[in-house]
N, C-alpha and C positions, 0 to 999 in steps of 0.2 A: 602456433597450434595450442600451446599451453593455456593462453588466454581463453580460447573457445571452450576448452575442457572445463576450466574454472567457472566460466559463466554458466555452462550447462549443469554442472554439479550444483552451483548456487541456485539455479532455476529449479532443479529437482527438490532441493531443500525448501525453497520458498513455496513451491506448489504443494508439498506435503503439509507445510504449516498452514497454508490457505485452506486446504481440505479439512484439516482438523479444527481450526478456529471457526470457520463458517459453519461447520456441522455442529460444533459445541454451542454456538450462539443460536442457531436455528432450533436445536433441541430444546433449549430453554425459553426462547422467545417466540417460537412458532414460525410458520412459514407463510403467514398471510401477508407479510411485508418482508422484503429481502434484507432483513436486518444483519444477517451473517455477512453478506457481501459488503454492506455499508461499513460494518465494523472492520472488516479486512482492509477495505480501501482507505479508511481513516487512519488506522494504525500503520498501514504501509506507507501512507503519505507522511505521517509523522516520522517514521524511520528514515525515509528518503531525505527529508529536510534536515534531520539530525545528522545523518551521515554526510550529507553534502557540506554542512558547515564544519563538522568535526574532521572530515578527511579532505578538506579543500587543499588542492596542491600548493597554494600560497599560505596555508594556515600554519598553526603552531606545530602540529604533529606531521611528520613526514611519513606518509603512507605510500606503499607501493601502488602503482596504477593497477596491478593485478588484484590486490586486495580490494581496492575501490570498485573495480569491475565486478569481482565476485559478489560483493555485498550489494552494491547499488543496482547493477544490471541483472545479475543472476538472482540473488535471494529476493530482493525487493520486487524485481520484475516478475518473478515467478509467483510471488505472494499476492501482489495486487491483481485486480481482475476487472479491468474496464469492459472486457467483452461480456462477462457475466452481468455486470451492471446494465449494460445496454440491452441484452436479451431480456432480462427481468423487467426492465422498464417498458420495453415494447410489448411483452406479455401482459403487463398491467393495462396498457392502452388497448390491446386487443380484447381484453376481458371487460373493457368499458370502465375501468377504475382509474379515471383521469386524475383524481385527487392523489391517490397513492403514487401514480406515475410521476406527477409533478413534484410531490413531496420527496420522492426518491431522487429525482434529478436535482432539486434544490439542495437537499441535505448532502448529497454526494459532492456537488461542486463546492458549496460553501464550507462544509466540514473538512473536506480533503485539502482545500487551499489553506484553511486555518491550521490544519494539522502540520502541513509542510512548514508554514511560518513558525508555529510553536516549536517544532523540532529544531529548526535553525536557531531560534532564540535560546532554547535550552542548551544546545551544544555550545553556542557562543558564550553563554553565561558561565558554564563550568570550565571552559578553557582558561588556562593561565594567561594573564595579561602580560 
């Protein structure tokens, strides 16, 4: 039961962070393009990649499964927002803005995959050999 509570608390923290970051970016960048959601998903992907390498069960640091679940499933899962990306992309299509819909899809997939990869690379680079 403790694992569920930790994941839910992590999810609440991640959701609060998502709300703040996406709002912060949207205030400064405008809402013509879903930049806030894109930034959240890229930074969340980076964090997941970093944590996956840093907290790998066979890695250098021994982390408890509970801490890993709290951070990766709870915090990162609550922070990233694939459903918002999907809704915003469909709204762009509905509004006839196929270019922005395609750009949002392309940037989300490419940048988030790259961010996971970069997060893993960074974590592995700073871990003691």
